[in-house]
C-alpha positions, 0 to 999 in steps of 0.5 A, a space after each residue: 277294899 270294898 264296903 258291903 251293905 245288906 239291902 232289900 227291895 219289894 217286888 209286886 206279884 200280880 199273878 198270885 192270889 196268895 201274895 201281893 208283894 215279895 221281899 227280895 234280899 240282896 247284897 250291895 257292894 261299893 268299891 272305893 278304888 274306882 267308885 263302882 257298885 255291884 248288886 248280887 242276890 243270894 240263891 235260895 234252893 226251892 224258892 223259884 228265884 234264880 238269884 245271882 248278879 242283878 247289877 254288874 260292877 259299874 258306876 251308877 249315875 246319881 238321880 236328880 234328887 241326889 244331884 240337888 243334895 250333892 251337886 258336885 257328885 255325878 255318881 252314887 258313892 259312899 256318901 249316899 250309902 248308909 244304914 237306914 237310907 233308901 236309895 234309887 238305882 236305875 228305877 228300883 228303890 233299895 232299903 239298906 238295913 245293915 252292913 258288915 263290920 268292915 264297912 262300919 270301920 271304913 265309914 267311921 274312919 271317913 267320919 260318917 256315923 253308922 246307925 245300928 242295923 234294923 230287922 227287915 220285913 219277913 217274906 212268906 215265900 222265902 220262909 216257905 222255901 227254907 222250910 221245905 229245904 229243912 224238911 228235905 234235909 231232915 228226911 235225908 238224914 233218916 235211917 232209911 236214907 243211909 246211902 246219902 241219896 237225896 232224890 228219893 228213899 231207897 230200900 233193899 236193892 234200890 239202896 245198893 244201886 243208889 250207892 253204886 250210882 253215887 260212888 261209881 258213876 263214870 267208872 269203867 273197867 276196860 279189858 282187851 279181848 280177841 274173838 277167833 272166828 276163822 273156822 267159819 267161812 270168811 271168818 277172821 280174828 277180831 280184836 275187841 274192847 270189853 267195858 264193864 260199868 261198875 255202877 250197874 254191872 252192865 257190859 258193852 263190847 266194841 270192835 277195833 280196827 284189826 282188819 280191812 273189813 272191820 269197822 269201829 262199831 258196837 259188837 254188843 250194846 250195853 246190857 247185863 251179860 248172862 253166864 248161861 244163854 240157855 237158862 234165861 227166860 222172860 219174866 211174866 210180870 207187868 209191874 215195875 218190880 224187878 226192873 232196873 233203870 226202867 227196863 225189865 231184865 231176863 230171869 235166869 232162875 239163879 241169883 248170880 246168873 250175870 257176869 259181875 266185876 269179880 268174875 272178869 280176869 285176864 285169860 277168861 273165856 267170856 261167853 257172849 251169847 255163844 261167842 267165845 271171847 278171850 280176855 287178853 289184857 286190861 288197862 292200868 286203872 282196871 288193875 288198880 281197881 281190882 287190887 284196891 277194892 276187890 283184892 284180886 291181882 290181874 294176870 299178865 297179858 296173854 301173848 300167845 294169840 299174837 297180832 290179829 293182823 298177822 293171823 288174818 294175813 296168814 289166814 287170807 293166803 290160805 283161803 285166797 282161792 275160796 274168797 276170790 271174787 266171782 261175778 256173773 256173766 255179762 248180760 250184754 247191756 252196757 259195759 262190764 264195769 257198769 254191770 259189775 256195780 250191781 254185784 258189788 253193792 246194793 246201792 247202784 253208783 256209777 263206776 269211776 270215770 276212766 282217765 284220758 289216755 292222752 291229751 291230744 284231743 284228736 278225733 280220727 275218722 275212718 270210712 267203713 263198709 259191710 264185709 260180704 253182706 248177705 243183702 245186695 242193697 247193703 253193698 252201697 251203705 257207707 259208715 264213718 267211724 270216729 275214734 276219740 284218742 282221749 278215752 279210746 271210745 268210738 262213734 259210728 255214723 251212717 252216711 247218706 247215699 242217694 237211692 238206697 232207701 237208708 236215711 243215714 244218721 247215728 248207727 252206734 253211740 259213743 262207747 268202747 268196743 270189746 274185741 272178745 265178747 265171747 270170752 268175757 262170758 267167763 268172769 275170770 277173763 277181762 275184756 279187751 277193747 278196740 284201740 288205735 293200733 287195731 284201725 288201719 286200711 283193710 282191717 276187718 272189724 266186728 262191732 255188735 255182730 256187724 262185720 265191717 272193713 276199713 276202706 279209707 281214712 281222711 287226710 287229717 288221720 293220715 297226717 296225724 298217724 304219719 306225724 306220730 310215726 315220724 316223731 317216734 322215729 326221731 326220738 329213737 335217733 335222738 333228734 326230737 325231744 321226749 315230749 311233743 313240741 309246745 305251741 308257744 302261741 298257746 303259751 302266750 294265751 295261757 300267760 294272758 289268761 293267768 294274768 287276768 285270773 290273778 287280777 280278778 281273783 286276788 287283791 295283788 300279786 303278793 296274795 296270788 304268789 302266796 296262794 300258788 306257793 302251797 308249801 310256803 318256801 317262797 318259790 313256785 315249783 313245777 308241781 305247784 304251777 301245774 296244780 294252780 294252772 289246772 285249778 284256774 282252768 288256764 291249761 291242763 297240759 304239763 308241757 304248757 305248764 312247764 313252758 309257763 314256768 320257764 317263761 316266768 323263771 328269769 333267773 333260770 333256777 328251775 322255779 319262780 321266785 317272788 322277784 321273777 313273779 313280780 317282774 313278769 306279771 306286774 307289767 301291763 304288757 307281758 315281756 317273757 321269753 318263750 324259747 326253749 331251756 337255753 333261750 334260743 327260741 324255736 325248737 327248730 333252730 340249728 343251735 337247739 338241743 335237738 341239733 346238738 343231739 344230731 351232731 353228737 349222734 353215733 351214725 356214720 353217715 354225715 349226709 343222713 344226719 344233715 338231711 334228718 336235721 333239715 327235715 326236723 327243723 323245717 317241719 317244726 317251724 312250718 307246723 308253728 306257722 300253720 297253727 297260727 294261720 289256721 287260728 286266724 282263718 278260724 276266727 274270721 270264719 266264725 265272725 263271717 258266719 255270725 253275720 250272714 248265712 251264705 257266701 253271697 251275702 258275705 261277698 256283698 258285705 265286703 265288696 260294698 266297703 270303700 276302697 281306701 282308708 281315711 286320712 287327713 285329706 280323704 276323698 270319695 273313695 275312702 268314704 263310700 263305694 258308689 260303684 258297688 263293686 262285684 269284686 273284692 280288693 285288699 283294702 276292702 277286706 282289711 276295712 271289713 275285718 277291722 271296722 265291720 267285724 271288729 277283729 283287731 288283728 296284728 300285722 302278722 295275722 292280717 298278712 296271713 289273711 292277705 296271703 290266703 285271699 290274694 296269693 299273687 300279691 307282693 308282701 311289700 303291698 300289704 300295707 297300702 291304704 288305697 286300691 284305686 288302681 284295682 290290680 288285685 281283685 277276687 271275684 265271687 267264685 274265688 271267694 267261695 273257694 277260699 271260704 270253703 277251704 276255711 270251713 274245712 280247716 275249722 271243721 277239723 276242730 282239734 287243738 293243733 289245727 292242720 299243722 300235723 299235715 305238714 309233718 308227714 315225712 320220715 326223718 331219714 
C-alpha cells in the first residue's frame, strides 16, 4: 500500500516578461512499507515542460524544524504529510492541497484527522497549453481530417497519402525475380529481390549473391517505376504542386502510368527501364496481403528458370575461351607479377609476397666471368653471384680487380632472373625463373642480355651441395630420416626463450597453458605448439617445434599435458630430454631408428651396410660438435671486435692479463703482469674471456677455445690456474692466423655454420 498526495510548488520565472512565477503540480507518493517517498510531475502536451520523475523513490531526511517537532523521527514519514501542510523536501517547499480516497482511509485508520482538499492556485501557462491542445484535438475531428492525420489538414490525394502512411508504414511486398543477361558479352543470370512499399507505391530492387562476381548491392534505388520508359517526360513546373515527399516525379501523360500493387504477380515480366525482370516467387506475407486486401491469389513459384548458379556454370563452360584473361606483353620493368597488377585493378597494390622455398637460410656463392666478351678489357672482370635458397633470388656483385679501370660494386640488385625473356612476350606463356639446379661449374647464363659462365664455387657452397646429395641418397637407402637433423643446442635455446616468453607474457603457467591450448581439450598438440612458437618468435621451423614438443612430453603421448607442462617449465633449470623419439640421444647412435633401418635393409652386401652406417653416424656427431664450436668462436669474435678494431690491440689486451687466477693466497702473478708479455698463455686467454669480455662460457665452450688457440695442449691441462712455467705460448702471428679463421667462420652467416663442410662424402 502507498499514500498519494496532490501537491504543487511555485517556480520563479526570470526570463519571461509575461509571468513572474509558475505553478507546477506534482503527485507525492509515500510508501509505508519502507518509509520512502517519490515525486512525479504529470506530462502536459505543448506545455514546454518535460515532466516525469522529479524525486526518485527513497528516504527523505527531516529538516531541523521537523526534528524539533518530532525528535525521534529522522526521516519524513506519514506524520509529516497531511492535507493543507507545507513541507520542505531538499530545499523545495511543497503545498499538499488534496489526497486520494485510499490515503484518507489509511490516515483515518492511523487516527489522523484529514481535512478537506482545497483548490490550488491557477497556472496561466498550463491553462494556455491545455487550450492549445483542445483546439488541436477539435481541428483534427473536423470533416477535412477524416483520415485521422493530426499533423496538418489534407485534401484530395494528400489525404490518401496520409492515410496510406498511417496504415501501411513499414509494410513491404517482397518478390523474388531473375534477370537473364546471358545474351550480352560476359552476362550472367542474376537473382534479384523486388520490394514494393505500400505506403507510397515505390519499388526498390536488390541483387542477391548468385555468382562470384555479384555483390549485395542496389540494382534499382527506391522510386516509382514507370510502365513505359519512352512515354515519360519532365514536368515543367517550379512549384510544389504535383510533388510527392518533396520530390517532383516524371509525368508520363497517363493517370496510371506507374506500377501499383495490383499490377505485380508471380510470372510478371517487369520492365525495369528496359531490363526484363521475371517475378518467380513471393514471400508468405505478400501472398496473405494480396488475398486479404486486394483479393488476388498469387500463383505458384516458377521453377522453369532453374538455379542461377547452375545456369551460370553452364554458360561459363561455353564461353570460357571468350573471357580468358589476356594480359599485354611484359614491358621489361620489374617482374611480370608487378606489371600484371596494373592490368587487373585501377588501385595499384603490391603483389602477394612469395613464400620461402625452404627454411635453410642458405646463401650459395659462385664466381662468374663474361663468356666470350667483345672487348679485351672485359676478360679480367670477375663477378660474385649470391643465390638465396629461401626465395630463389640472386644478387650479382662485381669484384674489384686492380689496373682494370672498373671499381666494382653491385652489378644487379636482388631479384629473380627469368630464363625465357623472349617467350614471355606471349601473355599465355608463364615465366621460368633461374633455380639452384641451373647453377653448376661451366654453366652459361644470360642475365639481362649479359652472357656469363660459372668458373668457381666457394667451399661452403660445395659442402652444402655435397651434404644435400648425401642426405638424399641416404634417404633412398633408408639410412637417414625424412627431415633434416635437428640442432639440439638450438632446441635448448628455444626452450629457454619459451620459458622467458611465458614469464614476461603471462601471470603463471596455467594462464600460458590455456593460451597455447586453443581448442581447450587440456592438451597441446603439435599444430598448437607450432603456431604458438611461431607467434612468439621463438622458432619458425617445424622440426624444432616437434623437438620442443618431444622434450616437454614426458609421458610420451604425442602431446603436452598440463602435468608435463608444469613439471618441465616450472623449474628454474630446464630438465628435459632432447633425444630422438626413443630417447636415446644423438641421431647418430647405433641404437637409433636409422641404425635399425640399416640392419633391416634389403642390401646383400653387409660390408656396404656397415660402412654406410659408420659414415652417417660419424658425420651427424661431427656436425653437431662443429656447430657448437662455430657458435662459440663467433661469440668471442663479436666481443673482441666490439672492444678493438685490429688484431694488435686485441693481442695486447689479452697478453696484459695476469698469468694466474686469484686464490686464497694470491701472489703477484695473479694480481698483475709486470713483464707485459709479448705472448699469450691459456690462463691469460681464460681471464680475458671471463673477466674483461664478460663471456660466461661453460667448461665445454672454454675447452673449445683452448683447443682452437692451443692445439698442442693436453686436455688434462685445460683446468689449470697458473701459467708460471710458460709451456704453452702463442705469438702475435699465430693469433692473427687464428683470428682470421674466426672471421671466416663468422662471415658464412648461416644457420648451420660450417657444419655442412664435414658431411661431404657419399654414404656408399
